[in-house]
C-alpha positions in Angstrom: -7.5 5.4 4.7 -8.6 7.7 7.6 -5.5 6.9 9.7 -3.1 7.5 6.8 -4.8 10.9 6.0 -4.4 11.6 9.8 -0.7 10.9 9.7 0.1 12.7 6.6 -1.7 15.8 8.1 0.3 15.5 11.2 3.8 14.8 9.8 4.2 15.3 6.1 1.9 18.4 5.8 2.1 19.7 9.3 -1.5 21.0 9.4 -1.8 23.0 12.7 -5.2 21.5 13.6 -3.8 18.0 13.5 -0.4 18.4 15.4 -1.9 17.9 18.8 -5.2 16.1 17.7 -6.1 12.6 18.6 -7.0 10.2 15.7 -10.7 10.5 14.8 -12.2 8.5 12.0 -15.1 10.8 11.8 -13.0 13.7 10.5 -12.6 11.7 7.4 -16.1 10.1 7.0 -17.6 12.9 5.0 -19.4 12.1 1.8 -16.9 13.9 -0.4 -13.7 12.1 1.0 -15.6 8.6 0.9 -16.5 9.3 -2.7 -12.8 10.1 -3.6 -11.8 7.0 -1.7 -14.0 4.7 -3.7 -13.0 6.5 -7.0 -9.4 5.8 -6.3 -10.1 2.1 -5.4 -12.1 1.6 -8.6 -9.5 3.4 -10.7 -6.8 1.1 -9.2 -8.9 -2.0 -9.9 -9.5 -1.0 -13.6 -5.7 -0.6 -14.4 -3.7 -3.9 -14.9 -0.3 -3.8 -13.1 2.8 -5.6 -12.3 3.9 -5.0 -8.6 7.1 -5.7 -6.8 6.6 -6.0 -3.0 9.2 -6.4 -0.1 8.1 -8.3 3.1 8.5 -4.8 4.8 5.6 -3.4 2.8 3.5 -2.9 6.0 6.2 -1.6 8.3 5.7 2.1 7.7 2.1 2.0 8.7 2.8 -0.3 11.7 5.4 2.1 12.8 2.8 5.0 12.5 0.5 3.2 14.5 3.2 2.5 17.2 4.1 6.4 17.2 0.5 7.3 17.5 0.0 4.8 20.4 3.1 6.1 22.1 1.9 9.6 22.0 -1.5 8.7 23.3 -3.3 9.8 20.4 -5.8 7.2 20.2 -8.9 7.8 22.3 -9.2 4.1 23.3 -7.7 0.7 22.7 -10.7 -0.4 20.7 -9.6 1.9 17.9 -6.1 0.4 17.8 -7.6 -3.0 17.7 -10.0 -2.1 14.9 -7.1 -0.6 12.8 -4.9 -3.8 13.2 -7.8 -5.9 12.3 -8.3 -3.9 9.1 -4.8 -4.4 8.3 -5.3 -8.2 8.6 -8.3 -7.9 6.5 -6.4 -6.0 3.8 -3.6 -8.6 3.8 -6.4 -11.2 3.2 -7.9 -9.2 0.4 -4.5 -8.8 -1.2 -3.8 -12.5 -1.0 -7.1 -13.4 -2.8 -6.0 -10.8 -5.6 -2.7 -12.7 -5.7 -4.5 -16.2 -5.9 -6.6 -15.1 -8.7 -4.4 -12.7 -10.7 -7.1 -10.2 -10.6 -7.9 -7.1 -8.7 -10.9 -6.7 -6.4 -13.5 -4.3 -7.7 -15.4 -2.7 -4.7 -18.5 -2.5 -6.8 -18.2 -6.2 -7.1 -20.0 -6.1 -10.5 -17.1 -7.3 -12.7 -13.7 -8.8 -12.2 -10.9 -6.4 -11.9 -7.9 -5.9 -14.1 -4.9 -8.3 -14.0 -2.7 -8.3 -11.1 0.8 -9.7 -11.5 2.5 -9.8 -8.0 6.3 -10.3 -7.5 8.2 -11.0 -4.3 11.2 -8.8 -4.4 13.9 -9.6 -1.7 17.1 -8.1 -3.0 16.5 -4.9 -4.7 15.4 -1.7 -2.7 12.2 -0.1 -4.0 9.9 2.6 -2.8 6.5 4.0 -4.1 7.5 4.4 -7.8 5.0 3.9 -10.7 5.7 3.5 -14.5 2.6 4.1 -16.5 2.5 3.0 -20.0 -0.1 3.5 -22.6 -0.3 3.9 -26.4 -0.4 7.6 -26.0 2.3 8.2 -23.4 4.6 7.0 -20.6 4.8 8.7 -17.1 6.8 8.0 -14.1 5.6 9.0 -10.7 7.7 8.6 -7.5 7.2 9.8 -4.0 9.1 12.6 -2.7 7.8 13.0 0.9 5.0 10.5 1.1 2.2 11.0 -0.2 3.5 13.9 -2.2 5.1 12.9 -5.5 7.1 14.1 -8.6 5.9 13.2 -12.1 8.1 12.9 -15.1 7.2 12.3 -18.8 10.8 12.6 -20.0 11.3 9.9 -22.4 14.8 8.8 -21.3 13.7 8.9 -17.7 10.8 6.7 -18.4 12.9 4.3 -20.5 15.5 4.0 -17.8 12.6 3.3 -15.2 11.4 0.6 -17.5 14.9 -1.0 -17.7 15.2 -0.8 -13.9 11.8 -2.5 -13.4 12.7 -5.3 -15.7 16.1 -5.9 -13.7 13.9 -6.1 -10.6 11.4 -8.5 -12.3 14.3 -10.8 -13.3 15.5 -11.0 -9.8 12.0 -11.5 -8.3 9.7 -14.4 -7.7 6.3 -14.2 -9.2 3.8 -15.3 -6.6 0.3 -14.4 -8.2 -1.4 -17.5 -9.6 1.8 -19.5 -9.8 4.0 -20.2 -7.0 1.4 -21.2 -4.5 3.8 -22.2 -1.7 6.0 -18.9 -2.0 2.8 -17.0 -2.2 1.6 -18.5 1.2 4.9 -17.9 2.7 5.0 -14.2 1.7 1.5 -13.5 3.1 2.1 -15.5 6.3 5.3 -13.4 6.7 3.2 -10.3 6.5 0.8 -11.6 9.1 3.7 -12.5 11.5 5.0 -9.0 11.1 1.7 -7.8 12.3 1.6 -10.3 15.1 5.1 -9.1 16.0 3.9 -5.5 16.1 1.1 -6.6 18.4 3.6 -8.1 20.8 6.0 -5.3 20.7 8.6 -7.1 18.8 10.2 -6.9 15.3 9.8 -9.9 13.0 12.6 -10.3 10.3 
């Protein structure tokens, strides 16, 4: 979370104090930021979702790490190793969610909402969310990540739902069922991290 905030401050928002600053976790460790982080995670854990992932889902973050390393914006190599280890740990957590079909609650007091994961290989997607409730439908899509545009236009939301259904029909469900395909998918993610560590690209 701290690294992504650092990168967005440097690149998307171009905040002057971050343009030439090294990455420093402590900048984002204040109580207010951490409370917001926990709140977002708990809200995510409480909402059932169907998600469509490409094998390249980690590539943007890995590229940002490489860019920051190239510009000598890490104070030491230990920080880089820590961040990469945290990405590995995140993949492990996500695989556990896919195994059980439920999200992880950071409070660990109860099981999270249902989590249906699909491996999407052939249809390009980005960070697009369709939220459906008995009251309203909303579509969110990133404009310049993490900034987003929101629409409650009924036609647009209906079209988004039809588009997601097309993706679902052309994707392989890998949560709960499809153990072999699930292992292949998550091992592919780990190989992409390994390839980044070695300075190569894994397809």
